[in-house]
N, C-alpha and C positions, 0 to 999 in steps of 0.2 A: 512712031509711037513708042518703040522699044527704048530709045534714048531718053524720052521724056520721063519715063517711070524712074530710072535711076537718079536723074537730076532732081526730080521732085522729092525723092527719098532723102537725098543729101541735104537739100534745102530745109526740109522738115526737121531732120536730125539736128542741123545747125541751129535752127530757131528754138528747138526744144532745149538744147544744151545752153543756149544764151539765156533763155528764160530761167532755167534752173540755176545758172550761175548768179543771176541777179537776185533771185530769191535767197540763195545761200549767203550772198553779201549782206542783205538786209538782216538776216538772222545773226550773222557774225558780229554785228556792232556790239553786242553785249560781251563778246569775247575779246574785244580790243584791249590793249594795254591801258587805254583811257576810255572806259566805257561811257555810254550815254547816261545822262542824269537830267533831272528837271526840278524846278522849284515853282511854286504857285502861291499866290496870295489872293484871297477872295474878300472883297469889301462887303459891308453889311447889305448893300443893295444888290448883291449878286455879280457885280462887275469883277473881272479877273485880270491879273497880271500873270503871265507865264514865261518862264525862262527855260530854254532847252540848251544844254551844253554838254561837253564831254569832260569827264573828270580825270585829269592826269594824276599820277602818283609821284611822291617825292623820290622814292627809290634811292635814298642816301645822297641825293644831289643838293647843292646849295640852290635855293629857289630864288629869293629876292636878294639883290645886292648890286655891287658894282661890276663892271665888265672885268676889272682886275681880279675880282673874286671868282670869276668864271660862273657867275650866277645865270641860271636858266632864264630868268626874267630880270634883265638889267634895269636899274632905277632910271626913271626919266624917259623910257622908251615905250612906245605903244605896244600893248600886249593883247593878243586875241582873246584873253580871258577864258582859258580852257584849252582844249586840244581839238584836233580833227576839224570838223566843220565849224564855221563861225558860230558864236553864241547868239541865239535869237532872243528877242524881248518883244512879246506880243501883249497888247492890252486892248480891251474893248471899252475902255473909259479914257476920257481926257484926264491927264495926271499932272501933278506937280512933283517933279523929281528934284529933291533939294529945293532950290529956289527957281527952277526952270520949268516952263510949260512944255509938256509932251502930249500931243494929241493922240487919240485912239489910233492904233495901227500896228504894223509889223516893222521891227527895226533889228539892227545888229548892234551888239554892244562890244566895246573894247574898254580897256583901262590903261592908265599910265601910272604905275606904282612908283612911289617915292618913299623914303624912310619915314616921313612924318605926315604924309598926305597922299592920297590917290585922287586921280581924276577918272570919273566915269564918262565915257564917250558914247553917246547914243547916235548911231549913224543911220541916215535915211536909206542907204543902199543895203540891200539884202542879197543873200545867196552866195556870198564869197566863201571860198574855201580857206579856213584857218587863218593864216597870217596875211591874207590879202586885204590890208587896210586901204580903203578907197581914197583916203586923204581928207584933209580938213574941209574941203569944199562940200563934202557929203555929210559933215557933222550936223545933226539937228541941234544938239546941245552938248556942252561939257560941264560937268557938275563936280564940285569938290566932295570927296568922301572922307569921313573921319577914319583914322587909323589907330589901332591899339594892338597890344601884344597879348597873346593868349598863353595859357599854361603849357602843358606838354605839346610838342609839335603835332600838327595835323598832317597825316600821311596823304589822304585823298583830298584834292581840291574840292571845296564845297561852296555852292551858292544856295542860300536859304532866305526865307522871309520870317521876320518876327512880327506878328500882328498884334496891334493894340488898338481896339475900337476901329476907327476909320483910317488908321495909319498902318502902312506896311513898311517895315524897315528892311531894306535889302542888305544882306550880309554876305560877305565873301571871306572864306577862311582857307589858309594854306600855310604850311610850315608853322611859323610862330606869329603870323600876321592876321589880323581881322580888319577888314575895311567895310564901312557901312554908310548908307545914306537913307534918309527918310523919304517915303513916297506917300503922297496924299492925293485925294481927288479934289 
């Protein structure tokens, strides 16, 4: 019995410290260099699209460009569209993203930036960490996005929705680039 008490105390202390560490990790997400962010669009009937992502900062780096330019996000390559955990796309409505059908559900989104056009990739596979693109076999759809240039550079990567009646325009901005695609029900 005497040996059981110290072992029980050690096990309890370990469990308590593990639980405390997990709670502090959850709290620390807001203190990350690329903190969590979200965007949401609500249709007139109450159906919602929600995107959760991490928002990296430019920090003086070249963001979009060629590999020769040492761009953080090289043109023509799949990008996790944010930082940290993969970016999630959740909808409780059947949607039309660009010209492609996307049923209600939970997805991961990636993008393929190019100088004059981006591709939005909606992947059926969820739960990846960051750069773990599961491959084209898991793509639900690939949709062309319009690209334009903005005025002053945007320091914090942004995903937002512009709502106009029953339409939600998904907009991504970073550095001097804006990519967008229309989403309807």
